[in-house]
C-alpha positions as CSV (number, residue, x, y, z in Angstrom):
1,M,-6.3,23.8,-24.7
2,T,-7.5,23.3,-21.1
3,K,-5.2,24.2,-18.2
4,T,-5.5,22.0,-15.1
5,T,-5.0,23.3,-11.6
6,E,-2.5,21.5,-9.4
7,H,-2.5,21.6,-5.6
8,T,0.9,20.7,-3.9
9,I,0.9,18.8,-0.6
10,D,4.4,18.4,1.0
11,V,3.7,15.3,3.2
12,R,7.2,15.3,4.4
13,I,6.3,17.9,7.0
14,I,3.0,16.3,8.1
15,P,3.0,13.9,11.1
16,P,2.7,10.2,10.0
17,R,-0.8,9.6,11.4
18,Q,-2.1,12.7,9.7
19,K,-0.6,12.2,6.2
20,H,-3.3,10.0,4.6
21,P,-6.2,11.9,6.2
22,A,-4.7,15.2,4.9
23,I,-4.3,13.7,1.4
24,F,-7.8,12.2,1.3
25,G,-9.3,15.4,2.7
26,A,-7.7,17.4,-0.1
27,W,-8.7,14.8,-2.7
28,N,-12.4,14.9,-1.6
29,E,-12.3,18.7,-2.0
30,L,-10.6,18.5,-5.4
31,P,-12.8,19.2,-8.4
32,D,-12.7,16.9,-11.4
33,G,-9.9,17.8,-13.8
34,E,-7.5,19.1,-11.1
35,S,-4.5,17.3,-9.6
36,L,-2.7,16.8,-6.3
37,L,1.1,16.9,-6.5
38,L,2.5,15.0,-3.5
39,L,6.0,15.5,-2.3
40,N,7.3,12.7,-0.1
41,D,10.5,11.3,1.3
42,H,9.6,7.7,0.4
43,D,7.6,5.9,-2.3
44,P,3.9,6.4,-1.5
45,L,3.0,3.0,-3.0
46,P,0.6,2.1,-0.1
47,L,-1.3,5.2,-0.9
48,Y,-1.7,4.0,-4.5
49,Y,-3.3,0.8,-3.3
50,Q,-5.8,2.8,-1.2
51,F,-6.6,5.0,-4.2
52,A,-7.0,1.8,-6.4
53,C,-9.4,0.4,-3.8
54,K,-11.5,3.5,-3.1
55,F,-11.3,5.4,-6.4
56,A,-10.9,2.8,-9.2
57,G,-11.4,4.6,-12.6
58,Q,-11.5,8.0,-11.0
59,F,-7.8,8.9,-10.7
60,H,-4.6,8.9,-12.7
61,W,-1.3,8.3,-10.9
62,S,2.0,9.5,-12.4
63,Y,5.4,9.6,-10.8
64,E,7.3,12.8,-11.6
65,A,10.3,11.8,-9.5
66,Q,11.2,8.6,-7.8
67,G,13.8,9.2,-5.1
68,P,16.2,8.7,-3.6
69,D,15.6,11.9,-1.6
70,I,12.2,13.0,-2.9
71,W,9.2,11.3,-4.6
72,R,6.8,13.5,-6.6
73,V,3.5,12.0,-7.6
74,R,0.8,13.7,-9.5
75,I,-2.7,12.3,-8.8
76,S,-5.3,13.7,-11.2
77,K,-9.0,13.5,-10.6
78,G,-11.5,12.6,-13.3
79,L,-12.7,9.5,-15.2
80,F,-9.6,7.4,-16.1
81,P,-10.1,3.8,-17.3
82,D,-6.3,3.5,-17.0
83,P,-4.7,4.6,-13.7
84,G,-1.5,5.5,-15.5
85,F,0.7,3.5,-13.1
86,V,0.2,-0.1,-12.1
87,P,2.7,-1.8,-9.7
88,R,4.7,-4.6,-11.3
89,K,4.2,-8.1,-9.8
90,K,7.4,-9.5,-8.4
91,A,8.4,-12.9,-9.5
92,A,8.4,-15.4,-6.7
93,A,11.3,-17.8,-6.2
94,A,10.7,-21.4,-7.0
95,P,9.0,-23.0,-3.9
96,E,10.9,-25.4,-1.7
97,T,9.2,-28.8,-1.3
98,Q,8.4,-29.5,2.4
99,S,5.7,-31.4,4.2
100,I,3.1,-28.9,5.3
101,D,3.0,-30.6,8.7
102,F,6.4,-29.2,9.6
103,V,6.0,-25.8,8.0
104,Q,5.6,-22.9,10.5
105,P,3.8,-19.7,9.6
106,L,5.9,-16.9,8.4
107,V,5.4,-14.0,10.9
108,L,6.1,-10.4,10.2
109,D,5.4,-7.7,12.8
110,T,5.2,-4.4,11.0
111,R,4.8,-2.2,14.2
112,P,8.6,-1.5,14.4
113,Y,8.5,-0.2,10.8
114,F,5.7,2.2,11.6
115,Q,7.4,3.3,14.8
116,R,10.5,4.2,12.8
117,G,8.3,6.0,10.2
118,E,9.2,3.5,7.5
119,P,6.8,1.8,5.1
120,P,6.8,-2.0,5.5
121,C,5.7,-2.6,1.9
122,H,9.1,-4.1,0.7
123,A,9.3,-6.4,3.7
124,I,5.7,-7.6,3.2
125,D,6.3,-8.2,-0.6
126,E,9.5,-10.1,0.2
127,A,7.7,-12.2,2.9
128,V,4.9,-13.1,0.5
129,A,7.4,-14.0,-2.3
130,T,9.2,-16.4,0.0
131,L,6.1,-18.4,1.1
132,I,6.1,-22.0,0.3
133,P,2.9,-23.7,-0.9
134,G,0.5,-24.1,2.0
135,Q,2.5,-21.9,4.4
136,A,0.6,-19.3,6.3
137,F,1.7,-15.7,6.5
138,Q,0.9,-13.9,9.8
139,L,1.1,-10.2,9.8
140,I,0.9,-8.0,12.8
141,A,0.0,-4.3,12.2
142,P,-1.0,-1.3,14.3
143,F,-4.2,-1.0,12.3
144,D,-6.3,-3.2,10.0
145,P,-4.5,-2.9,6.6
146,V,-7.5,-3.1,4.4
147,P,-5.7,-2.2,1.1
148,L,-3.2,-5.0,1.7
149,R,-6.0,-7.4,2.6
150,R,-7.7,-6.7,-0.7
151,K,-4.5,-6.9,-2.6
152,L,-3.6,-10.4,-1.3
153,E,-7.2,-11.6,-1.6
154,N,-7.0,-10.6,-5.3
155,E,-3.8,-12.7,-5.5
156,G,-5.8,-15.8,-4.2
157,F,-5.1,-15.6,-0.5
158,S,-7.8,-16.2,2.1
159,V,-7.5,-14.1,5.3
160,R,-8.5,-14.3,8.9
161,S,-8.0,-11.4,11.2
162,R,-8.5,-10.5,14.8
163,Q,-7.8,-7.4,16.9
164,L,-5.3,-8.1,19.7
165,Q,-5.7,-6.8,23.3
166,D,-3.2,-4.0,22.7
167,G,-5.2,-2.7,19.7
168,A,-2.9,-4.2,17.0
169,W,-4.3,-6.5,14.3
170,Q,-3.1,-10.0,13.6
171,L,-3.9,-11.3,10.1
172,E,-3.3,-14.7,8.8
173,F,-3.1,-15.1,5.0
174,R,-3.2,-18.6,3.3
175,K,-3.1,-19.6,-0.3
């Protein structure tokens, strides 16, 4: 029987802007067959999407604990055709019928979430679920959210983006 080595990273004590770089730095140094055990104070689902984009088939994600006070996630390195965990798609409400001429874009500014140290994932998922056919979704973020961009493109959205003068990013998603 083979024993795997596990490296624990308590991201609760790492400043927000340094969390993902610290995790990916540890991941890059991790030999195949070993695991990272992340301890966090919230669901690290955005990190899962980054792993799914960057390391498809090379990681296995398993929740050991899912809140409310602590999330423990084991991320194993190796060849894995099945990532172990796959987020469930949320059912969208039945769309309202309205003329597109009168439909305004749905705008979500995520900067306040990040300033509070909160992930905006739930708000983004809710906003996407409430879109009516043809309605644009405008997202403002303090960085270019590449994993979200790829996720929504995989769900059939087109995207246009631009960097604002203050350095934030404005993305418009349409389906």
